[in-house]
C-alpha positions, 0 to 999 in steps of 0.5 A: 500500500503506497503512502498518501501525499500530505497537503499541509498548511504551513506558517507562511504568507503564501496562499497555497498548500505544501505537499510532503511524503508521509513518514514511513513509520506512521500508520496512515489511519492516523493522518486525519485532517487537523493533525499537526506534523513537523516538517522541513521547510527550507533550512528550518523545521516548522509545524504544519496542519494537515488539510488533505491527503492525495494519491498524487502530487503536481510536483515530481514526487521524487522532489517531495520531502518527507514529513519528520514527525506526527505530533498528534494522535487525534486532530487538534481542531474538531471538524467544525473549527477546521472548516471555520479556518478553511472558510475564513482563509477563503473569505478573507483571502488570507494564507491558510497556514497563517489562519491556523496560526491565529487559531492555535495557541503559540505553544502548539504552533511550536510543537508542544503536545496538545494533551494536558500535562500535570496540573498545579494546585496551590495549598497551605502547608501543614501547620501554616498560620496566617498569624505567622510573625513573618507575615506581620508586614505582608498583608497580601501574603497573609490574606492569600494564606487565609484564602488557601486555608479555606480550600484544603484541597488546593486552588488550581493554578488557572483559577488564581485570578478568580480568588484574587490570589497574586502569584508574587504573594504565593511565591513569597509564601512558598519561599517561606515554607507556608505554601506548597504546590501539589501536581496531579494529572488532570481528570475529567471528573463528573460535575457534582452539585448544583450549577448555581452558587446564588439564586437567579434574579427574576426576569421581567416579561421582556427578559423572559420573552427573550430568554424563551426565544433563544432557548427554543433554538437550542440544538440548532443554528438559531441567530438572535439579535438582543437589542436592549437599552443600557441597564435592561438586564441583558447580562441576566438573560445571558446568565440564565441561558448559560445555566440552561446550557450547562444543565444540558451538559454543554459548554458556552462561549462568551465573547467580550470586546475588551480585555479590561472587561474580563476580570469583571465578567469573570467575577460575575460569572464565578459568583453565579456558577459552580463551574470551571470558567476559562478566560482567554485574552492576549494578556495571558502568558503562552502557558496560561493560554494553552491551559485554558485552550486545553480545558475548553477542548477536553470539556473540563471548562464549561464556560469560556470567556474571551476577546475576539481570538477566543472565537477559535477555541475548540469546545468538546460539547458546544451549546451556545455562543454569545457575543456581548456588545456586538457593535464594538469595533474591537471585534475586527482584527486590524492586522494579519487575518483581518477577520471580524469575530462577530461575523465569524461567530455567525459562521461558527454557530452555523457549523456547530449547529448551536444558537447564537445571541448577539447583544447590544444597546446600540446594535451595528447597522449590519446586524439590524439590517440582518434582523430586518431581513429575517436572517436574525430573530430580533429581540428587544428589551425596551426598559431598564431592569429593576424599575430604574429610569432611563437617563435624561439627556441635556445638550449644553451649548457652550458657545461663548461660554468660558471653558476651564480645562474643558469644563463649563461653569454650569457643568462644574456646578452640576458636578458639585451638586451631584457630589454633595448629594453623595453620588458619583460623576462620570466625565467622558473625554475620548482623548488621552494625555494632557493636551493634543497639541503643543503650540508656540504662542509666538510663531505658531509652531506645533509639535509634529510627529517626525514619522506620521502626518499627525501632531504629538500629544503632550503627556504631562505625567510622564513628561513626554510628547507621544504620537498615538499612531506610531508611539514615537516619543520625545521630550518636550523642547525647552524652547521653540525649535523654529523661533527659539521663544519659550512660550510653548502652550498646551492647546486642547484638553485630554483626560490628564488635563481634566483630571488635574483641574477636577482635583483643584475644583473638588479636592475633597473627593477621589478623582479616578482617571480610567484610560490606557495610560492609567490602567497599563499596570497589571491590576490597576483596573481592578483597583480603580473599580474597587474604589468606585464600587465602594459607592462613595462620592468620586469623579471618574474621568476617562475615555471609551474604556468607561463606555463598555459594559460597566455597571456603576450603580452610584453614578447619576451624572454623566458629562460628555465634554466634547461631543463635536469631535465625531460629527465631521469625518471622511469615514461614512461610519463616523456618525454611527460610532459617535451615536453608539459611543454617546448612548453607551456612555450615557447608559452608565448613568442612573442604573440603580434607584437614583435617576440619571442625567446626561450632559452633552457639552457641544458647540453644535447643540442644534446638530441633527444627530445630537438632537435626534439622539437626545430626543428620540434615542438610538433606534430613531438614529439607526432607522434614518442612518439605514435609509441614508446608507441604502440611498448612498449604496453603502454597507450594509447595502453594499460590500467592500474590499480595501486594498492597502499598500505602504512603502518608503516612497509614495510612488512605490505604493501608487505604482503597485495600486495602479497595476492592481486597479488595471488588473481588476478593470481588465477582469471586469472588462472581460464581461464575466463580472460587471457588478464591481466598482474600482475606486482609486487608488488614492492616498490614505487619509493619513498618508504618512504613518510610522515613516511609510507612505500609504495609499489604498484602492477600494472595491465596492459591489452590491453583490457579495458573490460578485465581489468574491468572484473577483477577489480570488483570481485577482489576489493571485495576480497581485502576488505575482506582480513585481511591484508586490515585493517592493511594498507592504500590502494587505486586503481587508474584506468588509473593512470597518475603518477606511483609514 
């Protein structure tokens, strides 16, 4: 019996499979699609994924190299997930080998075993006491030891975060002999006890209707869009559906848009369920990610929570997929495999034959369109849970008013009144740093990034000028480089500047800044939220990180300092994003018994978008925006593919895109496909970024099928262009950002 030819996907940007001879000492029955093999590739060895077997190769078989080793006894990816990777590579016109690299943890790509090794459990050493004199000045270690003492069988290494146990504290206790580590082989023990650790909340009639509608689809593909106003209890619907899933012996996958929501979501789920929860996001170490991946694959983790890449996590018994805040742009991967996790979640749910629930207070226009077309069931929660009232919107016209670090006098008065009433205030400004511009008052010089077409932002805390596009950093000059005068002034307002001024205006209360800079240190976000959740008067100052799914029951006043920034943009999606952001931020107000108030500071108080949002709500905006998109022939009524190119010299990128446009036009002129428009090439809105010149070419079609009939052969021709080697280029199918 002759050995088959193995067709492998390798970690390579090339959009092709590679043929190898099967190893002589391997049973051919083990060579199933989805297993990994180590193979020679050039002068090195790489790990590839078997996609298919063939009797013959198009290459002379005497030239084929033999695979070195089979790494798996069974496929690492189940059939549905393998098919999802194949579909993703085809749809997004991406290398299949690189697609598998996105789907597999780093250690598996390096050849480590997919089967779990020994698990580590931390437990108190015999005779260890929390009042040990060596812990007198170590309160965190003392608390950690007390927590371990409550769990005599030990706490799994993967669940330390759930119990708020620091690895540094445990290592210190281990060095003192007060803690020991027990290792054991993993076992798939049968779940014992009830699934619930705390009673469920009573669902109102709208929540009950949504719950029943999703539950009716268990065991089959059943996509639903849950449009629920902020504070309407969408999460409680999620939790009760997950309980139903667990009771059916199946697993639930929950996608969240941001890493910072992970600990908060994990804590809420851990309080509710007697189940193992795996948390997956880019902040994990390679080992932690592999452990969580393995637990999900073998079924010992009944609930998987993660950011967009968690979509590729294998589940032994999938039963439900939930995408929270489905509108969020964070679900779109902007490098490499440019997939959209929400869209792939739909395809995965179809392949797994499980229900899918997309949830948001401000659904994307694409999802609303799919619901209106009958592709998704549309479920609505129109009132807040627990009797809480929706926040009251007020547009504060700041024309001709003095602004003190972005704060108008009426707003300062309202903040003082709210704090005096013992409540909390959220001040929203989607601009981090101290000031977006450093300006010479004498000659008008501005600090510009030397590598981008952008101004440098002043970060006063760190004493730096930073580019928020390429991360270039430099010290602020002592004098103007152009005229040598020293009157350099920060112009504009960022979160640092607002925080500084609020500390002066309200010195008696904590001012908590929540942005990427203040939460960079591990555990910083948890510490900030612990302060907020104490319920004492305070002011939160932050960027859009504050807008995503957080529950602040004592916040009764939300102030949006600058609502004008997103009203004018070259991107047709800008108004949608602005509306979503305003509604999401406003939703943090009045989520408990106290009514909420939202103040929108604007120089354009009569702007139609702001008037419509504040008086009629997001649903009215979305209906009008969809009508405008239909009239303009824009998504979701059209389909886009954006070809980007960048190079050291602008003429290189332009030449490549000119050739690409000619190839596309030739294919369209052949008459086989006339439903696609080729627009461009044009310079990118930010033409120079990180020292490279950027340009782009847009393909637009009213037919998704027509667009994809063009893309496949067109991309193959692009790869063969001589100019393709002189530029960096990428194809973004269904782009969410035209910049």
